[in-house]
C-alpha positions as CSV (number, residue, x, y, z in Angstrom):
1,M,119.1,14.6,236.3
2,A,121.7,12.4,234.8
3,E,120.8,10.9,231.5
4,D,121.3,7.3,232.6
5,K,118.7,7.8,235.4
6,I,115.9,8.6,232.8
7,A,116.8,6.0,230.2
8,Y,114.4,3.2,229.6
9,K,116.0,-0.3,229.9
10,N,113.3,-2.3,228.1
11,I,110.6,-1.2,225.8
12,L,107.4,-3.0,224.9
13,A,105.6,-2.3,221.6
14,P,102.4,-4.4,221.1
15,V,101.4,-4.7,217.4
16,D,98.2,-6.0,215.8
17,G,98.8,-5.7,212.1
18,S,96.8,-2.4,211.9
19,K,98.1,0.6,209.9
20,I,99.4,2.2,213.2
21,S,101.6,-0.8,213.9
22,T,104.2,0.2,211.3
23,V,104.5,3.7,212.7
24,L,104.6,2.4,216.2
25,V,107.5,0.0,215.4
26,E,109.4,2.8,213.7
27,K,109.0,5.1,216.7
28,A,109.7,2.4,219.2
29,A,112.8,1.4,217.4
30,A,114.0,5.0,217.5
31,V,113.4,5.2,221.2
32,A,115.2,1.8,221.7
33,V,118.2,3.2,219.7
34,R,118.3,6.4,221.8
35,N,118.2,4.4,225.0
36,N,120.5,1.6,223.8
37,T,118.0,-1.0,225.0
38,T,115.9,-4.0,224.2
39,L,112.7,-3.7,222.2
40,D,110.0,-6.4,222.7
41,L,107.4,-6.7,219.9
42,L,104.3,-8.4,221.2
43,Y,101.3,-9.8,219.3
44,V,98.4,-10.9,221.6
45,I,95.9,-13.5,220.3
46,D,92.7,-12.5,221.9
47,T,91.3,-15.6,223.6
48,N,88.0,-13.8,224.3
49,S,87.3,-13.4,220.5
50,L,88.3,-17.1,220.0
51,S,85.8,-18.4,222.5
52,G,83.1,-16.2,220.9
53,L,82.9,-18.3,217.7
54,A,79.4,-19.6,218.3
55,G,80.6,-21.9,221.0
56,M,82.6,-24.0,218.6
57,S,85.7,-25.6,219.8
58,I,88.9,-24.4,218.2
59,S,91.0,-27.0,216.6
60,G,94.8,-27.3,217.0
61,D,95.2,-26.5,213.3
62,V,93.3,-23.2,213.8
63,V,95.5,-22.2,216.8
64,Y,98.6,-23.2,214.9
65,Q,97.6,-21.0,211.9
66,L,96.9,-18.1,214.2
67,V,100.3,-18.4,215.8
68,Q,102.0,-18.7,212.4
69,D,100.2,-15.6,211.1
70,A,101.2,-13.7,214.2
71,E,104.9,-14.8,213.9
72,E,105.0,-13.8,210.2
73,K,103.7,-10.3,211.1
74,L,106.2,-10.0,214.0
75,A,109.1,-11.1,211.8
76,K,108.3,-8.2,209.3
77,Y,108.1,-5.7,212.2
78,Q,111.3,-7.1,213.7
79,E,113.0,-6.6,210.3
80,L,111.6,-3.0,210.2
81,A,113.0,-2.3,213.7
82,H,116.4,-3.6,212.7
83,N,116.3,-1.4,209.6
84,E,115.6,1.5,211.9
85,G,118.7,0.8,213.9
86,A,117.4,-1.2,216.8
87,K,119.9,-4.0,217.7
88,D,118.1,-6.1,220.3
89,V,114.6,-6.8,219.0
90,N,112.6,-9.8,220.4
91,I,109.3,-11.1,219.2
92,H,106.6,-12.7,221.3
93,V,103.2,-14.2,220.8
94,R,100.9,-14.5,223.8
95,F,97.3,-15.7,224.3
96,G,94.8,-13.8,226.5
97,S,93.0,-10.6,226.9
98,P,95.2,-7.9,225.1
99,K,94.3,-5.4,227.8
100,T,95.7,-7.3,230.7
101,V,98.6,-9.0,228.8
102,I,99.9,-5.6,227.6
103,A,99.2,-3.6,230.8
104,R,100.2,-6.2,233.4
105,D,101.3,-9.7,232.5
106,F,104.0,-9.2,229.8
107,P,105.7,-6.2,231.5
108,A,105.8,-8.2,234.8
109,D,107.5,-11.1,233.1
110,H,109.9,-9.0,231.0
111,G,110.6,-5.9,233.1
112,N,109.4,-3.4,230.5
113,E,109.8,0.2,231.8
114,L,108.0,1.8,228.8
115,I,105.0,0.6,226.9
116,M,104.5,2.3,223.5
117,L,101.2,1.5,221.8
118,G,99.1,2.8,219.0
119,K,96.0,4.8,219.6
120,S,92.9,2.6,219.4
121,G,91.7,1.9,215.9
122,L,88.1,1.4,217.1
123,N,85.4,3.8,216.3
124,T,83.4,5.5,219.1
125,L,80.7,2.9,219.3
126,E,83.2,0.0,219.4
127,R,85.1,1.7,222.2
128,L,81.9,2.0,224.2
129,L,81.1,-1.6,223.7
130,V,84.5,-3.3,224.2
131,G,86.6,-0.5,225.6
132,S,89.9,0.8,224.3
133,V,93.0,-1.3,224.9
134,A,95.0,2.0,225.0
135,S,92.8,3.5,227.7
136,F,93.0,0.4,229.8
137,V,96.8,0.2,229.5
138,V,97.2,3.9,230.4
139,Q,95.0,3.4,233.5
140,N,96.4,0.1,234.7
141,A,100.1,-0.2,233.7
142,K,102.8,0.2,236.3
143,S,105.3,1.5,233.8
144,D,105.3,4.6,231.6
145,V,103.0,4.5,228.6
146,L,103.4,6.5,225.4
147,I,100.6,6.6,222.9
148,V,101.5,6.8,219.2
149,Q,99.0,8.7,217.1
């Protein structure tokens, strides 16, 4: 096959601030450089965990702070990706269920052909209770998925 037929045109790397996120951004940037393509860094604010705060309503100040914190993390990852040689690196904050936003919603809006994500940081019991985002994405994404260990 010709090389241009297997090149990815738009890569999605969802980050959450965990230890694996730094490795994920480094590897995703390398793939973006090799494919000469856009890298989308995504942070999903989980609305399910927000509504689980004992039924309390969430003030605008809390939401604003959550978005500010996410944007600060994303800016650091964007700088890291640029330092790794990626030229076109976009940052995004979304609200919703991380599983569906990463597997379906965001790629549908941005045309991502590859989703690179870190292996779940959850322990076995947590995966049983809430399920692994990585497992859900692998099973439900329409694009290729690469799991970073």
